N, C-alpha and C positions, 0 to 999 in steps of 0.2 A: 685460742686466739691465733688467727692466721694473718700474716702480713709478709710483704716483700720490702726489702730495704736496699738502698744503694747510696753510697757516700763517697765523696772525693774531697781532697784538700790540695790546693796548688799554691806554691809560693809565687807571688808576683814580683814586682821590682823592689822587694825589701830584703834586708840582710838575712832575716830569719822569718819563719812562719810561726806566728804566735797563736794561731787558731788551733783549737782542739775540738773533737767531736766523738761521739760513740753512742752505743745503746746497750741496754741489758734487759733481760726478760725472764719471766717464768712462763708456765703454760697458760696463764690467765691474765697476765699484765706485762706491759712493756714500758720502759723509760727510754726516751730519746733526747739527747742533749747536745748542745753546741756552745762553745765559749770562745771569745775573741780577746786575747790578752791585749791590753792597751799600751800603745806606744807613748813615749814621754814619761813612763814610769818604769822602775826596774823589773826585770824578770817576768815579762808579760806571759811568756809561754808557761812558766811555772804556775802563775796565777790561774791560767785557764785549765791546766792539768789538775791542780789541787781542787778547783771547783768541781770538775767532772768526777774526780775520784771520790769526793765527799758525797755527791749525789748518788753515785753508784753504790757506795758502801751503805748509805742509809736506805736505799731501795732494797738491797739484799737483806737488810735487817728487818724491814717492815713488810715486804711482799711475801705473805705466808698463806697462800700464794698471791693474794691481792692486797692492795693498799686500802686500808679501812676508810680513809678520808683523803682522796687524791689532792684536792685543792689545798688542804692544810699541809699535807706532806710537801708539796711544791714550795709553798710559802716558807715553811720552817726550814726545809733543807737548803734553800738558797741563802737564807739568813745565816745558817750554820756554816755554809761555805764561805760567806763573807767573814765570819768570825775566825775561821781557819787562816785566812789571809792576814788578818790583823795579828794573830798569834805568830804566824810564820815571820812576819816582819819584826815583831818585838823580840822574838827569840834570837834573831840574827843581828839585832841592832841596826836595822836599815833606817836610813833617814827618810825614806819614802816607802809606801806600801805597794807591792805588786797589785795591779788592778786588772779586772776583766769584765766583760759583759757576759751574759748567759741567757740562753733560751732553752726551755725544757718542756717536754710533752709526755703525758702518761696516756696510754691506751689500755683500756680495761673494760671487760664486758663488751658492750657495743658503744662505748662512750669515750670521749677525749677531753682531757683537761690540759691546759698549758699555762706557763708563766714565763716572764722574762724580766730582765733588768738591764737597761742599756739599749743598744741599737742592733743587736742580733735579732733576726726576725723569724717568725713563723707564718707560713701561708697555708691555707686549707682550700683546696680546689675540688669542686664537685661538678661534674657534667659541664666542663668548660667555663664554670663561673667561680669567681673568688668569693668564698663563703665567709672567710675570716682572715684578718691580717693584724699582727701586733702593731702597736703604735710606739715608735721609738721614744726613748726618754732623752730627747734632744731638744735644744732650744728652737731649732727650725720646725720640728713637728708640733711643738707647743704653740708657736705663733700661728701655724697653719690651722690648728684645731680651734684657736681663738678667733680666726678670721682676720688676722692682722697681716699686713704686707710690709716689707722692708722699705725704708726711706731711700729715695734716690734711685729706686730700681735695683738696689743691690740685694742679693740673696743672703739669707742667714747662713752661717757656717754650720753645715749639717754634722760636722764632727764634734761639736761641743755638746757633751752630755751633762745632764744635771744629776745623774746618779749612776752608780756602778758598784760592783763588788770590790772591796778593798779601800774604798774612800773613807775619810774620817767619820762621816755621819752614817746612820743606819740606812741601808739601801732601800729604794722604793721597788717593790715587787708587785707587778700587775699579774693577777691570776684570772683566767677565764675558763668557763666550762661549768657543767658538762655539756657537751654537744654530741648528739646521737650520730654515730657514723653509719654510712651506707657503703656497701661493697663498691670498690673502685675509687673511693675517696682517696685523694693524695694529700699528704702533709709534707711540707718542705721547710726545713730549718736552714738558715744561711747566715753567714757573716756579712758585714756591709760591703765587703769586696764584690759580692754578687749584685745586690740591689743598688749599689752606688753607680753601677754601669749599665744595668739591665732594668728596664722599666717593668712595673708590676704586670701590665697586660701582656708583655712578652713572656714573663715567667709563667703566667697562667696558660698562655697559648701552648707553650712547650709541654707543660704538664698535662694538658688536655688531649694532645694529639699523639704523644710519644710515650713509649714505655719509660719508666723512670731510669732504667739502665741506659737509655739513649738521651733522655732529656737532661739529666744532671751533667754528664760530660759536655754536652753541647752548650748548655748555659754557662758552664765554667769557662770553656774556651772563648765564648763570646765576650764574657766579662774581662778576661785577660787581654784579648785583642783590643777592646775599646779602651782599656786602661793604659795600654802601651807600656813604655819602659818604666813608668812610675806606678804601675798597677798595684793595687792593694792585694794582699793574699785573698784567695777565694776558697771558701769552704762551704760545702753543701751536703746535707743529709736529707734524703727523701724516703718516705714510707708510703706504700700503697696498702690500704686496708682491704683485707679479703673477707673478713667476717669472723664470727665466733666459731668455736669448735676446736678439735684437736689440731695442734700446729703441724704444718707439713712444709716441705721445701728446705732449701739449703740454709735459710736464715734461722730456722728453728729446729735443727737436728742435733744440736750440741748441748742440750740441757744437762745430760749426765745424771748421776744419781742424786745430786743436790736439788735438781729441779730449777736451777738458776744458771744463766749464762750471761757473759758480759764481754764487750769489746773495750771497756774502759779500764777496769782494774788491771793493773800490771802492764798496761799498754804504754810503756814509756818509750818514745821514739828517740832518734839520735839527737835532735835538738834539745830535748829535755834532759837526757843523760849528760849532755855537755854542760848543762847549767847546774845540775845537782849531782853531788857525789853519792856514793852508796849510803853513807851515814845520814845524809840529808833526806834522801828518799825514804829510808826506813823510819826516820823521825817523823816525817810528814804523815806516813801511813799510821804510825803509832798514835799520833795526835788525833787523827780522824777516828780511830777506834776508841780512844778515850772519850771523845765527844759522844759517840754512839752509846757507850756504856753509861755515861752520865745521863743521857736523854732517856734511856730505857729505865734507869733506876728512879727517875723523877716521875714516871707515869703512875697514875693511880692504879691500884690492883683490885 
């Protein structure tokens, strides 16, 4: 599997950046994921990090070297990440649960599968055309899909979500795929800090005419400028599909003897370390591993 990847996360006019992103891969499969911790609830950055660590740990467990059923993997893994957040809150006696959105994509063979919960988005661009885009789990997108308009000319609040990870009810997870990839296809994952300020056609245009290493920084800066002093955090991860075959290039040279590499596991940045002490971090990882062992033991042999 051959791909190029470029990612960036910038803090806007917020006290902390609660967005997280990353990817992990074997020689034949890759997982790309992004999470946006939700404001108004405690420890959004922890929620986003735990969600990505859970997905990465499960991918490492199941990608041997490919995922047997990518769509089911995405569905199950996102629900397990949700359960991890509930357990995290219960163990610490929190009055409210940390919450996050998530969007994730698996590239394997010459196909792509993706899933999301909340309003972090995936765009797939081919030959200057938008081939696919996730639909937000928001009240505004629901009304638009139903063909309804707001009364009195007032718009619906796009920030109101009806599902996310960490909420009391079981999360809604939308899965799509497989979609056959073509060389030079671009996939972009982003938080609402990007699409809230930059229109879809602008995102497509940048991805169509620029290398992802140029398009991603430019789109990010554009979103921050338009958002001004109150800009949301902006996080973007873009992947250019180059085709099947032996991996090559900087993004795929660090597989090592295990045949697996990740930018997610152990990638605890300063914001997260400030929110979790060593004991809490070790406990979160231990809980993830317990879920993996339980999941493996439950499988039919």
